[in-house]
Phi, psi and omega in degrees: 000136180286139180292146174286141178257143176213159178211162177274134183240136172245132179237133176215163180261138177229154176253126179283169183299335178272004178093351180289138177262137178226161174261134180247129178247127181245132170269112187296316184293325185258347183069031181253139179227156170205172185219170177195169179288336178233166177298316180298319178295319178298319179293317178296318178296321178295318178302317180295319178297319179295316179301317179296318178298315183291333174293321182279325183228074186299336180294344177292343179303329180303328180290342185250005180268092183240156180288324183214166181287154174242132181248134176245131182215177178221139174245148179250133182251000000 
């Protein structure tokens, strides 16, 4: 059975030069980013970017073979 792949994701909002705001999703382990108008769109675009990267460089899968998920969050004080 193939191991499940997972990665840590950071999502933040950025403003483009034309003033439009987008959400940017970064895969921390692979250094891959993508964006979208919504968080869900940014995540779907990032998943596609990761799949394309892993097709081209399959040995990168080793970076995503983890036993359990890692969650990154932020708290405001």
